[in-house]
N, C-alpha and C positions, 0 to 999 in steps of 0.2 A: 674104893681103890682099882678096882680094876679100871673101871670106867673112869677116873681120874690120868690113869698113866697114858694110854694111848692119846690124851687130848695132850697132855705137855707134852708127849714125843712126839706128835701133830706140831705144835708151838716152838720147841728148840729144832725143828728141822731148817736146814738153811734154804734160804728166799733164793730165787733166780733175778738177778741182775735185771733191771729192765733196758731197753733197746735205746740206748744213745746214740744212733745212728745219724750225724749231722749232715750228711753229703745231701740231704734234700732242702734242708735249712736256707734260707734266703737272707739278706744282709738286710731287711728292710726292719725296724724298729719294731718292739713287741704291741707299744700304744701307740695309736693315731696322734696325741698331741706330740710325739718325739719324732714324728714327720716333718719335715723342714717347709719352708711354704714353698707354693707352687709347686710343690712334689706330690706325686698321689704313688700311694703304695699298691706293691704288684698286685696283692686280693682286691683291691678298687678295679685295678684296671682291668683284671679277669672276668670281676663282675660285671662290667661296663660293657667290656669285650661281651662276655655272653649274652648282655639284654639284645645289644644290639644284631639285627636279622643276619643272617648266614647266608651263603651261597648256596652251603653246602649243607643238609641238614643233619649230617653225622657228626660233622664237624662243632655246628654250632650244641650241638647235644654233649658232646665229649669236653667244650670250653665249659656248659652249663654247669656241668658235673664235677669239673675240676674246682669252679670256683666254691662250687656249694658245700663240697665236702673237705675242705681246705680251712684250718684251724686257724685262730688267729695267730697262734705261734709259727704258722706256716708249714705245722706238723700233717701228715693224713689223719682225716678221721677214723672211727673207727672201724672196720671190715674193708677201707680201702688199701690198695696196695701202695708202698709210699713209693716217687718218683725216681727212678735211679737212673742212671747215666745211659745216652741212647734214647732215651725217650723222647716225647715231642715238648715237653716241659725245661727239657738242657737245650733245646736247640732256639737259634736266633731268634726272633719275634718278628713278623714279617711289618715293618712300618708303614706299606702300602697299605691305606686303608679300601675296604673289599666295598665295589660297586653295589648301592644300597637301594632299593627300590621305594621308590614315594609316590605315593596316591597323589594325582594331582589335585590343587585346591581348586574350589568351587568357581574362585575368578581368574584361574589361569589362563582360560580363555579369554577375556581381556585385552591380556598382553600380545595375541595371534595378529599380525598385520594381515589386514583380507589382501585380496588379489589387486594390482596393480590399476586392472579395468575398474574393479567396483570404487578404488580412490579416486580415480579420475570421476568417476562419474557422479560422485559424491561430490565431489568439488565444484565441477561444473555446477551441479544442481543451487550448491549453498551459493556461488555466486553470482547464478540468475535470478534466486530469491531477493540479494541483497541488491542488484542492477534493476530487480523490475518495479516498476513504480505504480502506484495504488490507483484503484479502477475508478473512485470516485471522484479524483480530479481532472480526471479523462474525460467522464461523462458531463462534466458541471462545462466544463471548455467548449464542448459539443454546442452542449443546450445554449449556453450564451452567443454561439457563433450562430445556431439557427434563429435564435428570436431576435438577435440585432438589426436584420434586415426588416421585420414586420414594426418593429419600434421605430424606427427611424420613416416606413413607411405611415403609419399612424399619426406620428409626429407633425407630419408633414400636410395629412388630409386637415388634421386638425386648426394648422395654420390657415390653410384655405377656405375652411368655412368659418368664416370670421371677419365681422364687418370691417376691419383695417383693408380686408385683401379687396371687399367690395367698395372702398371708397379707393382703392391705388387702381383697381381697374376702370372704375365709370369716370376717372379722373386722367388718365392715360390718353396720350395723344393718337389717333386712330383708332380708338374704340366704337363702334357702330351705332348712331343715336337710335332711338324709339321712332320707328315710321306712324308710331299711332297716338302720339301727343305726352309720351312721359319724358319729363326733362329731367337732368341730370337728379337733383335734390329730390326728385318720387323717387326716381329709382334707389337712392340711399337710402328713403325713408320706407320702402316698400322691401324693397329687398334684405333690408334688418331684420325685418319681421319674420322673414322667412329664414334668414339664415338661425336668429333667435329660437325661431321653434324646434331647430333639429338638436338645440345642445339642450333643453331645458325640460322641463318637465309636466307640461302645458299638455291637454288634451287637443284635436283635431279643431276644438272651435275657436281654438286661437287665430289660427287663419280664417275660418269660417266665417266668424263673427266682421269682420274687417271690411268697411265697403270704400265706396269712390266718393268724390263729392258730391257727385248726382243720385247718392243714394244703391248704387249698383253693388251687388259684391264683389271684392279684389277679386278674391279667387274663388273658381267655378267646384262644384262638389268634385269633380273629377282631379282636380287639381287637389285638392285638400287630403282624399284616398293617396295618390301618390304619395305628396309633402309624409304623409303618415308612415306610409311605408319605407321613403326614404329614411325617415327617422329612425326606424327601428332598428336599419342598417348600421347608420350613424354609431347610437348607443351604443348597437352590440360591437361595434369595432370599435369604439370610444373604453367601453368595458375590457375586451380583449387585449387591448393595450394597455390598461393601468393594472390586468394580471400578466402580464407577460413582463412589464417595468419591476414588479414584485420578485418576480423570478429572477430577470436579471441581477436583480440588487443583492439576493440571496446567493446567487452564483458568486458575483463581485466579491461579497463578503467570506465566504468559502474558501474563493481561490485564493485571496488576499491571504488565507492563513494556512492555506496546507500546500500551496502550491507558487512556489517563485519564478513569477513572470507566466502563469497561467492566463490572469487577465488579458496581457498585451500580446500572447497567441490567440485565443479566442476571438478579441473585437480584430486580429488583424485579419485570421480566417471569416470573421463576419462581413468586415469593410468587404474580401474578395467576392464573398456570395451577393451582397447586396449590389457591387458592380456591375455582375453577372446578368441578374435578376432586372436590375433598372432598364441597363442596355438593349438586353433584349425585350423588354416591352417598350421603350421608347423607338424601337426596330421596328416593333409592329405598328406603335403609332402612326409611325412617318409614312409609312408603305401605304396604309390605308384607313385613315384617321374613324372616315364613316363605320365603316366597318369594324372596328377595334371598340367605335363611341355602342355599336349596336350588341356585338358580343357581351360586352359589359355589362350592359342593362339586361340582356336574356338571365344571366347568370342569376341575380338578386329580383327581377321583375318578372312579375307575369305578364305576358305577350297584350297588347292592348291596353295597356294600365301607365303609360308612360309616353305614350304618342300624344301631342296638343299641335291644337292649328297655330298661323302665324301670329294672332291675335290674343291669343289666351297670355293671360297674365305671365306667367311661368316663361314663356320664350322670349315675352315684353323684356323683364329682369333678367331673363338669363340666357342670352343667344349662343348661339354655335361656339362666335369666337370666345366667349365666356368660359368654355367648358374646355376648349385649347390650351387658352392661356390657362386655364386650373390645370390643366396635366402637364403642360409644361413647369409649371411653378413648380409641382411634387417632385417631377424628376431633377429639376434642379435643386432644388433643399436634399432630396433623400444624395445625388449624385456630389452634392458638395462636403455634404457631411459623410460618406462614404471616402471619399478621398482623401479628407481633412483624418481621419480615422487612419486610415491607410501610411500615412505620412508620418503620423505618431505612433504606430507601432510597428514600423519596421524594425524587422530583425535585424538592427544592425549588430560591431562587433561588439559594443560597449554594451548594448541592452543585453544580449546573451552573457553577457557576463566573460567574454573572452580575453577581454584586456587585463582584468583583472587576474584571470586564472594564468593568464602569461606572466604577469609582473611577477604574481607568486611562484612561478615555475623558475625564472629567472633569478631573483632571488635565494631561491634555493639550491640553484646552481653554480652559484659566486660562491668562489673559495672564502673560507673564512682569515678575515686579511691576519697578517702572522702579528703575534707580539713580540715587541719590541723589549729587549732586558734591562 
């Protein structure tokens, strides 16, 4: 009984009324689903503001504590002092957003424009690379221009070392006759053997076994030896000409595919080189034919191996006038071919494409015709 009386007395004692101060309550609904669309609660705004970095660390901590300490219905948490009038909670919220420090992204440097000098330098390099022409077509043009004169010269030499040229020479008016008894037919017959030997693969016996009507040898041993040396030079020249011709065809095919107008420019330059070369050689030959003929033979043959007496067969078949005419024929053919090439490849406005470019520019510059309603 003594124990129960104090307990009943305690339970019957009046309980203090709870604190019902609503001055700190907000007008926000108690549940989030009651919040109108497009509007966030004050607590959510406080939490978002607390999450954002603040320029002042103390103010940031205060905002975080206020957001975490507040309850769902806006009442302060246990142990916290309710906000009263005059505190920062009752003050109007600053609508201006604080300056937030943001770490630059790894790609942010890509949006930084380099200096104007660097931009101009890069543009100049880009334009130079776009306008630069490939090296290979230029090399092919130079190669074709250089070998073109030699091809013409070798073709002219081949035309001279033929029975046709022999016939023209022996039958032309004014060609000196043989004082030792060779008729024109004899010269044509014996000279054809000598010319054929230079372009076939026969040995020295091809000429060494030839005899006259009386049984004597047509060519002496010295003459056969010299003709063998001439044959080596001629065949080597023809072989070099064939190689140069193949190289020229390769260059032409390449330039036809890779360089517009490259063949024309190469042949034009080659024709100019040919003209300079043939005019220079022709001038030297005209100033002193005997000296020119001697120096030419000294380049390819040993001294003493190419001099003969007037009654030797080679001199009777091929006198000095024959070599003069051969030189004139070679020069005339090369000169004619180079002039013809120069005319056909002359860089006119039409061949350079200027006419087409001007026409295209004029067509682009013309105003568009007005459309009639």
